[in-house]
N, C-alpha and C positions, 0 to 999 in steps of 0.2 A: 590713339595719339592726339596731340593738340598742337596745331601749327607745324613747325618743322621738327619739334622734339617729341620723341615717343618715350613713354614711361611704362614700367612694368605694371601689369594689372594688379591692384591691391588684393590682399587675402580676403576671401569672402565676397569678392565682387566678380561680376561677369562683364567682360569687355568685348564689344562687337567690332572694335577697330575703328580706323579713321578718326573722326572728330566726335564720335558719340561718347557720352559720359558713362562710366561703369554703373551698374545697378546691382542690388543685393542678390547674392546667390541663394540657393536653397539652404535653409538653416541659419541665415544671417539677416541682419536688418541694418538700414542706413544710420549713420551717425550724423552729428551736426556738421561734419566735414565730408565733402564728396570723395576724399582720398581714403577713407577708412570705413570699415563695416564691422558691426559687432555681432558676435555669436549669440544666438537666442537661448542658449542653455549650455550647461556643462556637459550634458549627455548628448551625443550627436543625434541619436534617434529621436529624442525629445525635441531637440532644436529643430530638426526637419519637420516634425509634426506640427510645430507651432508656426514657423516661418516658411512660406512656400516660395519665397523669392519675389523680386519686384516690390518688396515691402507689403506683400499680401500675407494674410494670416489664415490659419486653419479655420474650420467651421466654427469652433468654439471660442476662438481668441480674437482680440482686437487691440488697437492702440500700439504705442511704441514697444518694440521688442515682442509684440504679440503677448504681452504679459497681463493684460486685462481680459475680462471675459465679455464676449459679445452678448447683446440683448437675448434673453431667454436662457442664459447660463449663469452659474454662480461659482465663486472660487471655493475650493476645498484644498487647502495647502497650496501647491503650485499648479494644480489641475483645475479644469473647468468642467462642471457637471450640468446637465440639463435641468431646467426648473420643472416642477410638477405642474399638473393641470390647474390647481387652485392658485390663483394669483389675483393681483389688484389691491387697491387700498382698503376695500371693504374686508377682504379676508385677513389682511394684516391687522386692521383695527379690531376685528372680532377676536383674533388670536391674542392680541395685546390685552383686551378686556378680560378674557378668561385667565390669563397669567396674573393680571392685577387682582382679580378676584381670589385666586389661590393665595397670593401674598397677603391679601387683606384677612383671609381666614387664618392663615398662619400667624400673623401678628395678633389677631384677636385671641387665638388660643394661648399665645405667649403672655398677653396682657391680662387674661381672665383666669389666671391660676387660682384654683380654689384655696381659700385660707386653710392653713393647717388647723385641724381640730373640728372641721365641719363634717367629717365622715362619720358614718355610723359604726365603723369598726373595721377590722382587718378583713380583707377579702380572701377567704381560704378555699382551697380546693377540697379540704376535708369535708366541708359542708355538703358538697355534691356527692361525695362517696358515702357519707353517713345517711343521707336522706333519699338516695336513689334519684329517680327522674324529677321528683318535686324539688329536691335539693339542687339538682343540676340546673333547673330552670331558674331557681332563685339566685344561684351563683352567677349564671350568665346575665341575669337582669342587673345584679349589682355591678358587674364589670361594665355593662352597657351604660348604666347611669353614671359611672365614674369616667369612662373614656369616650363618651359620645362626641366630644369636641375633636378628639384625635381621629375618630372614625370619619367625621365630616371633612377633616383636613385631608385624609387619604383620598376621599372622593374628589375633592377639589384638586389634589395633585394629579390624579389620573386624568381628569378633564383637561388640566393644563398641558400635560404631555401629549394627549390626543390632539389638542389644538395645534401644538407644534408639528405633529405628524401631518395633520390635514393641510396646514399652510406651507409645509415644506421647509421649515426652519430647522436645520440640523440633520445629520445623517442618522441612519438607524442605530449604529452602535453608540453614537453620542447621546441619543435619546434614552437608550437603555441605561447607560451610565448615569444620566441625569435622574432617571426614575429611581434607580437603586440608591443614589445619594440622598434624594429627598425622602425616600422611604426610611432610611436610617435615621434622619432627623425626626420624622413622625414617630418612629418607634422609641427613640430616645425621650421625646416629650411624653409619650404614654408611660414609659417606665418611670420617668421623673414624677409624674402625677401620682402613679400608684405607690411609688416609694414614699412620697410625702404623706399620702393618705394612710398607709399602714403605719408609718412612724408616728403620725399624730394619734392614731388609735392606741398604739403601744404606750406613748407618753401619757395619754389620758388615763390609762389604767394605772400607770406608775404614780401619777399625781394623786389619783383618788386613793390609792393604797397608802401613800405618804401622809396625806391629810388624815386618813382614818387612824393611822398609828401615831399621829401627833408630830410627824416629820415635816420637812420643807417641801414645797412644790417646785423648787427651782430646777429639779431634774426634767421638768417638762420641756425645756428648750433643747435637750440633748439630741433628740431625733431630728429636729429642724437643723441643727448645726451639722449633723452627719449628712443630711441631704444636701446642704449648702456646700460642704466640703466635696461631696461626690460630684456635684455639678461643676465646681471649680476645676477638678481634675479633667473632666470630660471637655470642658471649654478649652483648657490648655492644649489637650490633644487635638481638638478640631483646629485651633489656631496653627499648630505645628503642621498638620496635614495640608492646610491651605497654603502655607508658606512653601512647603515642599513641592506641591503641584505647580504653583506659580513659578517657582525657580526652574522646574523642568521645562515649562512652556517657554520661558525666556531663553533657555539654552537652545531649544529647538529652533527658535527664530534667529538666534545669533549664528547658528551653523546650518543654515537652510540649504546648503549645497550638498549635504550628505545624501547619497542614494540609498535610502532605506528599503528594506523589504516591505511588502504591503502591511504585514502585521506591525512592524516598527512605525510605519507612517500612522496607522490607526492609534497606536499607543500614545505617541507624542502629540498628535493632533487632538486626541481626547483630552490630554493634559492642558492643551491650550485653551480649552473651554472654561477653565477655572479663571482665566483672565478676561472673561466676558466677551469672547469672540464667537459669534453665532453665524453659522453657515446659512446662506440662502437669502440674505437681505437684498442682494443685487436683483433678485427676481421681482422685487417690488419697486424697482427704480431708485434704490438707495445707493448712492455712490460711496466711494471711500471716505470723502469728506462728510457725507451724511451719516455714515456709521460712527465716525469720530464724534460728531455732535450728539448723536443718540447716547453714546457711552457717557458723555459728560452730563447729559440730561437725566440719566437713570437715577442718580443720587437724589435730586430734588423730587423726582417722580415717586421714588420709594418713600421719601419723607411724607409726601402727600398721602400715600396709602397708609402709612403709620398713623397719621392724623385721623383718617376715616375709621381705621380699626379702633383707635382710642375712643372716638365718639361712640361707636357701636358698643364698646365695652362699658363705657360710663352709663349708657342707657340700660344695658342688659344686666350688669352685675355690680358696677361701681366698686372694684376691688381696692385693697389698700395700695398706696404708693403707685397709683396709675401714672402720674406724671413722670416719676422716676423711671418707670418701665418704658414709657415712650421715648424719653431721652436716651435710654440705654439702647433701644433698637436703632435710633438715629445715629448714635455713636458707633454701633457695630457696623452699620452700613458704610459709614466713612472709613472705618478700619478695613473692611473687606474690599472696598473700591479704591483705596488709596494707591495700592500698587498697580492695578490695571490702568487707572487713570494716568498715573505718573509715567508708566511705560508708553502709553499711547501718546502722551504729550512729548516725551523725549523723541519718539519716532518721527514726528513731523519736522524735527530739526536735523534728522539723519540724512544729509545730502551726499550722494555718491557721484563723483565726477565720471564722465564717460571713460571707459577703459581704452583710451586712445592717446597718442602723444599730443601734448598741448590741448587738452579738452577745453571746449568753449562753453560747455553746459554741464549742469549737475541735475540729478533726479533723486527723488525720495527712494530710499532703500526698500521700504515696504510697499511702495506704489511707483514702480519705475516709469509710469506714463505721466507722472505729475512733475513738471519742471520746477526746480528750486528758483525762487525769485519771481515766479509767475504769480498771477492773481490768486489762484487756489492755495498755493503753498504759503504765501504771505498771510493770507486770511487765517489758515489753519495755525500758523506759528503765533499769530497775535492772540487767538483764543487760548491756545495751549499755554502761552506765557502767563495769561491772567489766571488760568486754572492752577498752574504750578505755584504762583504767588499765594493764592488763597489756601492751597493745601499746606504749603510750608508755614503760612501764618497760623493756621489751626494747630499744627504740630508744635510750633514754637510757643504759642500761648499755653498749651497744655503742659509742655515740659517745664516752662518757667513757673507755672502755678504749683506743680508738684515739688519743684526744687525749693520754692519759697516756703513751703510747708514742711520741709525736712523729709520728703519722701512719702508724704501722706496724700493720697489721691483726694482732691477736694470735693469731687462730685461722685455720688454713689452710682450714677448712670454710666460712668466710664471706668468703674472699678474692675470690670472684667479684664482690662489691660494687664493688671497685675495678679490676676488669679493664677494660682499655682506657683508663684514666685516667693522667695524668701523676702521678708519685709525690708531688709537692708539692701536688697537687689532690685528695688523698684525701678531703677533706671534701665534695666536690661532690655525691657520691651522697646524703649526708645532707641537703644543701640541697634537692636535687630532691624527696626524700621529704617534707620540710616544706612545700614549695610544693604538692605534690600533695594533701596532707592539707588544707591551707588551701583549695585549690580545691574539694575535696569538701565541706568545711564550708560554704563560701559557697553552693554550689549546693543543698545540702540544707536549710539552716536558713532562708535568706531566703525570704520568700513568693514564690510563683509570680507572675510579672508585675510584680515590684518593679522600679523604675527603677534600683536599685542592683546588680542581679545582673550584668548584662552589663558595666558599667564595672569592677566588682571582679574579675570573671573576666579581663577584658582586662589589668588592672594586673598580676595574677599571671603571665599568659602573657608580657606584654612584659618584666616583670622577669626571667623566665627567659631570654628572648632576649638582653637586655642582659648578664646575668651570663655567659652562654655565650660571647658575643662578647668580653667584656672579659677573662675569665680563661682562655679557650681550654683547657678541662681535659682534652681528649682527646689521645691519643698520635698519632693521624693525622687528616688533614684530612677524610677521608670520614665518620668518626664525627661530627665537629663539624658538617659540612654536614647530615647526617641529623637531628641533634638540633635544629638551628636550623630546618630545613624543617618538622619536625613541629610545632614551636611556632608558626611563622608560619601554617601551615595551620589549626591549632587556633584561633588568633586570628581568622582569616578566617571560620571556621565560626561563631564566636560572633557576629561582626558580621552575618553573613548570616541566621542564624536569628532574631536580634533584629528585623531588618527584615522577615523573613517573617511574624512575628507580627502585623504591622500590615496585611497584605494578604490578600485572598482571590482575587486575580487569577490565573487558571489559568496564563496565559502567564508571569507572573513566577515562579510556583512551579516550573513546569517548567524554565525557564531557569536558575534558581538551583540546582535539583537537579542539572542537567547540570554546572554549574560546580563544585559541591561534589564531585560524583562524580569529575570530572577531577582536581581538586586532591588529594583523598584517594587516588585511584588512583595519582597520580604519586609521592606519598610512599611508599606501600606497594610500588610497583614498584621504587623506588630501594632500599628495604630488601631486597626479594627479590634484586636484583642483588648487593647487598653480601653477603648470606648465601650466594648461589650461587657466589661467587668461589672458595671452596675446592674445589667440585666441578669447576669449569673448570680449576683448577690441577692437580687430580689427573688429569683426563683428558689434559691436555696434557703431564703429566709434568714440569712445571717446579717444582722443589723448592728453587730457590735463594732464600736469605733476602732478598737485595737486591731480586731481581725480585718477590718476594712483597710486600714493603712498598711498592715502587713501584706495583705493581698496585692495591693498596688506595688509595693516595693519588691515583691517577688516576681513581677512580670519581667 
């Protein structure tokens, strides 16, 4: 009571009577008003584990609502996990150096593609079978001479992943997924080089035969065009897979109140890593704001690595069109980081008022301990606004340049944006980017639990399906099927997680997790088959252009 009037003890508070003020009960935290208390989580058991009463937090947690992690712990989803033994700025710098070295080797391999026609001939397994052990050694030596760059890249990849393990960045399953994904890239680069090598050898024989018979040597470019077409299809599949995983990550963040099974949490948190979210940086004293600034700095840092790789390439081999290759890598970096950067920038404007009557303060949805209007949030918002203006300016200039030239991409370095698209549908990639940015904006800015989140996300996804089916922008049916499939499954995930927010039934959660896993796995499996097609083609030795296109369309 206060003075002569007694009031009922507020929910979530503990009142000792007389003139003492109430304090937070177990599972609750104080608000900006002494009359109200806020529950520390949707799940009662989780809330009590976080908030111990009296605004005290559990061993792992700290700050408002016990939503941050204490020193010595890092965030993984909504939980805090202990840091490893290896820590400190030295370990982080060493791990960063190893990762930068891997990227440098990767870019060097991409920039130092051997010119078609430099090979001595097709690498055949028949040679090994015909000549026994001696032929086997010669066959292995030919492959080693051809693919030594990719072998070096695999060593660098292994070292980079081991560095992440040693410094504790990422959980075990995240690092396994990362290693598998990077290995797929390395294998694709090896297949691409071997395919170009064999195609050059085949065309060399065709040209020689044509010249000997008095014919034309123009057929010598056919193999190169086949390899280029094959690469375009694979690049289109990789772009679609990145878009799909980034969409899943955004959906998981927008509906973060779902009580998933442990497998469901791993599945969706793994997808979040495609948006460049790395676990464990808190162990090195890097706060939420620091992680945001690191994300923005990654693009210029990668550009610097590209420049180093270009310098090494010029000194070692001086390939054709090196400058275009470097610009292409820089443009691809912007394309990959555009969505994660935009999503992170939108998130610093996502202020959620306290869930009390007449709230006096708002806090960031992604960092509930950062007060909106405070120094940290204002500084983040200023930097984010500048980053968004720069990003939109780049996209606007590119779109205007292409439109002025009637749909022709003016720079070869960014032609990958239209790979796999019909020439008259050059604008479709821009429409996809606008849809994705709108998706990130809706998921970040609208309050968690708002009834408008799911419908607006569904409208964007269904709009993508309708536009894809109406305009049919892709050159082959398989790419169209893959794009529609990822949009349909993304819409299914939105509906599913919206329904899961309303239930705590274990059977329903398990059943829906199985369905979502099957749907997501089916789309990713189809993408893997699509990307693996060049490998099968190389193994079978079928290099005919008609058979190649028919094979893709039959997927």
